[in-house]
C-alpha positions as CSV (number, residue, x, y, z in Angstrom):
1,M,-5.7,-29.7,-14.8
2,A,-6.8,-28.2,-17.7
3,V,-8.7,-24.1,-17.1
4,S,-12.6,-24.6,-17.2
5,A,-13.2,-21.2,-17.4
6,A,-14.3,-19.9,-20.8
7,G,-12.2,-16.8,-22.5
8,T,-15.2,-14.8,-22.0
9,D,-14.7,-15.6,-18.3
10,V,-11.8,-14.5,-18.4
11,A,-11.8,-11.0,-20.8
12,A,-14.8,-10.3,-17.8
13,A,-12.4,-10.7,-15.1
14,F,-9.5,-9.1,-16.9
15,A,-12.4,-6.1,-17.7
16,E,-13.3,-5.8,-14.2
17,L,-10.1,-5.9,-12.5
18,T,-9.3,-2.9,-15.0
19,E,-12.2,-0.7,-14.2
20,T,-11.0,-0.6,-10.3
21,L,-7.9,0.2,-11.6
22,V,-8.9,3.9,-13.7
23,S,-12.3,3.7,-11.3
24,G,-9.5,4.2,-7.6
25,I,-8.5,1.4,-6.1
26,D,-8.5,-0.3,-3.0
27,I,-5.7,-1.4,-2.8
28,D,-6.5,-4.8,-0.2
29,K,-9.7,-4.8,-1.5
30,Y,-8.2,-4.7,-5.4
31,L,-5.8,-8.6,-4.0
32,A,-8.7,-9.9,-2.2
33,D,-10.6,-9.9,-5.9
34,V,-7.2,-10.8,-7.8
35,C,-7.4,-13.9,-5.6
36,R,-11.8,-14.8,-6.4
37,H,-10.5,-14.8,-9.6
38,S,-7.8,-16.7,-9.6
39,V,-10.2,-19.2,-7.6
40,G,-13.2,-19.4,-10.4
41,L,-10.8,-19.5,-13.6
42,I,-8.1,-21.4,-12.2
43,G,-10.2,-24.4,-10.4
44,A,-8.2,-24.1,-6.6
45,D,-10.0,-23.9,-3.6
46,T,-8.6,-21.0,-1.9
47,A,-6.2,-18.3,-2.7
48,A,-4.0,-15.3,-0.6
49,V,-1.7,-13.1,-1.4
50,V,1.0,-12.1,0.9
51,Y,3.3,-8.6,-0.2
52,T,5.0,-5.9,0.7
53,T,4.9,-1.8,0.1
54,G,8.1,-0.2,0.8
55,Q,9.1,-1.0,4.6
56,D,6.0,-2.1,6.6
57,P,5.4,-5.0,7.9
58,A,4.1,-7.9,5.1
59,R,0.0,-8.1,4.4
60,V,-2.3,-10.3,3.2
61,T,-5.4,-10.7,1.4
62,A,-7.3,-13.5,-0.2
63,A,-10.1,-15.1,-1.8
64,D,-12.0,-16.4,1.8
65,E,-11.4,-16.7,5.4
66,R,-9.1,-20.0,5.1
67,G,-6.9,-19.0,2.5
68,H,-7.0,-15.6,4.5
69,R,-6.5,-17.2,8.0
70,L,-3.5,-19.7,6.7
71,A,-1.9,-17.1,5.5
72,V,-2.1,-14.8,8.4
73,R,-0.5,-18.3,10.2
74,S,1.9,-18.7,7.9
75,L,2.9,-15.4,8.3
76,E,4.4,-17.4,11.9
77,A,6.2,-20.0,10.8
78,T,10.0,-19.7,10.1
79,A,8.9,-21.1,6.6
80,S,6.4,-21.3,4.2
81,P,5.7,-21.5,0.3
82,W,4.2,-17.8,0.9
83,A,8.1,-16.7,2.3
84,E,9.7,-19.1,-0.2
85,C,8.5,-17.9,-3.7
86,L,9.3,-13.6,-2.3
87,V,12.2,-14.6,-1.6
88,T,13.3,-16.9,-4.7
89,G,10.4,-15.3,-7.0
90,T,10.0,-18.2,-8.9
91,V,6.3,-20.4,-9.1
92,I,6.1,-22.9,-6.7
93,S,4.3,-25.9,-6.9
94,V,3.3,-28.9,-4.9
95,A,0.9,-31.4,-5.6
96,D,0.7,-33.3,-2.6
97,L,2.1,-31.7,0.7
98,T,1.9,-34.2,3.3
99,A,5.8,-35.3,0.7
100,E,6.8,-31.2,1.6
101,S,5.9,-31.6,5.8
102,Q,9.9,-30.9,6.4
103,R,10.1,-28.1,4.2
104,W,7.2,-26.7,5.2
105,P,6.3,-28.0,8.7
106,W,3.7,-25.6,9.5
107,F,2.1,-24.9,7.0
108,E,1.5,-28.2,6.1
109,Q,-0.1,-28.9,9.3
110,L,-2.5,-26.4,8.3
111,A,-3.4,-27.1,5.3
112,S,-4.3,-30.7,6.2
113,Q,-6.4,-29.3,8.7
114,A,-8.2,-27.6,7.0
115,G,-8.7,-30.6,4.0
116,L,-6.7,-28.8,1.1
117,R,-3.1,-30.8,-0.2
118,A,-1.9,-28.5,-3.2
119,I,-0.3,-25.4,-3.7
120,T,0.9,-23.7,-6.6
121,V,2.3,-20.0,-5.6
122,L,4.0,-17.3,-8.6
123,P,5.8,-13.7,-8.1
124,V,3.9,-10.4,-7.8
125,R,6.9,-8.2,-9.5
126,S,6.5,-4.8,-8.8
127,L,9.0,-1.6,-10.6
128,T,11.3,-2.5,-7.5
129,G,10.4,-6.8,-7.9
130,V,9.5,-10.1,-6.1
131,A,6.3,-8.3,-3.9
132,G,4.3,-10.5,-3.5
133,A,3.4,-13.9,-3.6
134,L,0.1,-15.3,-4.9
135,A,-1.1,-18.7,-3.6
136,L,-3.6,-20.5,-4.9
137,V,-4.5,-23.3,-2.7
138,G,-6.2,-27.0,-3.0
139,G,-7.4,-28.4,-6.1
140,P,-5.3,-30.0,-8.6
141,V,-2.1,-28.2,-9.3
142,P,-3.1,-26.2,-12.8
143,D,-1.8,-27.2,-15.8
144,A,0.0,-24.8,-18.3
145,R,-1.9,-22.5,-19.5
146,G,-3.8,-22.5,-15.8
147,I,0.3,-21.5,-14.9
148,Q,0.0,-18.7,-17.8
149,L,-3.4,-17.4,-16.8
150,A,-2.1,-17.5,-13.2
151,R,0.8,-15.2,-14.4
152,S,-1.3,-13.2,-15.9
153,L,-4.1,-13.0,-12.7
154,C,-0.5,-11.7,-11.3
155,D,0.9,-9.3,-13.7
156,A,-2.6,-7.5,-12.8
157,A,-1.7,-7.9,-9.1
158,G,1.7,-5.9,-10.2
159,Y,0.3,-3.6,-11.7
160,G,-2.4,-2.4,-9.3
161,M,0.5,-2.5,-5.8
162,V,2.8,0.0,-8.8
163,L,-0.5,1.7,-9.4
164,A,-1.9,2.2,-5.7
165,E,1.8,2.8,-4.6
166,H,2.4,6.0,-6.9
167,R,-1.1,7.4,-6.7
168,S,-0.1,7.6,-2.1
169,R,2.4,9.4,-3.5
170,L,0.9,11.4,-5.5
171,E,-1.5,12.5,-2.9
172,A,0.8,13.1,0.2
173,A,2.6,14.4,-1.8
174,V,-0.9,17.2,-3.0
175,S,-1.7,17.4,1.1
176,Q,2.1,18.7,1.1
177,L,1.9,21.3,-1.6
178,Q,-2.3,22.1,-0.1
179,L,-0.4,22.4,3.6
180,A,2.9,25.0,2.4
181,L,0.4,27.1,0.6
182,S,-2.1,26.8,3.5
183,S,0.5,28.4,6.0
184,R,1.8,31.0,3.7
185,I,-1.2,32.2,3.4
186,V,-1.3,32.4,7.5
187,I,1.9,34.4,6.8
188,E,1.2,36.2,4.1
189,Q,-2.0,37.4,6.7
190,A,0.2,37.6,9.5
191,K,2.6,40.1,7.9
192,G,0.0,41.9,6.7
193,I,-1.3,42.7,10.0
194,L,1.7,43.3,11.5
195,A,2.2,45.5,8.7
196,E,-0.7,47.3,8.8
197,R,-0.4,47.9,13.4
198,W,3.2,49.3,13.4
199,K,2.9,50.5,10.4
200,V,6.0,49.6,8.6
201,A,6.7,48.1,5.1
202,P,5.4,44.4,5.5
203,D,8.9,43.0,4.9
204,E,10.1,44.9,7.7
205,A,7.4,43.1,9.6
206,F,7.9,39.7,8.5
207,R,11.6,40.0,9.2
208,T,9.9,40.8,13.2
209,L,7.4,37.5,12.3
210,R,10.2,35.3,11.6
211,R,13.0,36.3,14.5
212,H,10.4,36.1,17.1
213,A,9.2,32.2,15.6
214,R,12.8,32.0,15.8
215,T,13.5,32.8,19.7
216,T,10.7,31.1,20.1
217,Q,11.4,28.0,19.0
218,R,8.3,27.8,17.4
219,R,7.2,27.2,13.6
220,L,6.8,30.3,11.6
221,A,3.2,29.2,10.8
222,D,1.7,28.6,14.3
223,V,3.1,32.1,14.5
224,A,1.3,34.0,12.7
225,H,-1.5,31.7,13.6
226,A,-0.8,32.4,16.9
227,I,-0.9,36.8,14.9
228,I,-4.7,36.3,13.0
229,E,-6.1,35.3,16.1
230,G,-5.1,37.7,18.8
231,T,-3.6,35.6,20.5
232,A,0.0,36.5,20.1
233,D,1.6,39.9,20.9
234,L,4.8,40.3,19.3
235,L,7.2,43.8,20.0
236,P,6.9,46.2,16.8
237,P,10.9,46.0,15.4
238,D,12.0,49.3,16.6
239,R,11.6,47.2,20.8
240,A,12.2,44.0,19.3
241,W,15.5,45.2,17.9
242,R,16.3,47.1,21.6
243,K,15.4,44.0,23.0
């Protein structure tokens, strides 16, 4: 098949994907957009991506409900085009699925029931290797130009996955820093309260606070918070050491 999409359509599709990456990425929606553009630009009946992130189970996103249902059901099979592509990292293109009934028996039945006979699957690569597989289902199989365009869409999908993972790690790091800063502020406040109450140096108040947290096997920040709220009653240093 020859790709019928005009160059302006291709440019508009990639411009939309780029804008999504820049403005803030929801990886499921982004990959669904990749699938949607795959259908529109290359001419498949539907498209779906099966992908993994870290140690999480495989996830599915698709251009429409039909593609999503096929991909989800394929995860239950012992063999499927997506699973094979994820393992081999190679392009799979089959013009007539009925000829592959032994290769993917369950999927061939599902596709046949949906009126879909052809499939082309391409790997989606991230920094660590093959992280997903994009399947173009139905319609004639793509020609060389169509495969090249599909590869470019897979590259876009891979960039999105890398960016989403990086952003997730960054947000987790920021959250941890905020938690650590909040804990530090609470501890400093509690230390000041105890130092003023006991008329001792702040460092001595902190040592007593820390000793109490260790003795009671509680987080230092939790004990400090209790001090601020007035729900914890610590012995002053001279009595605490003798106890």
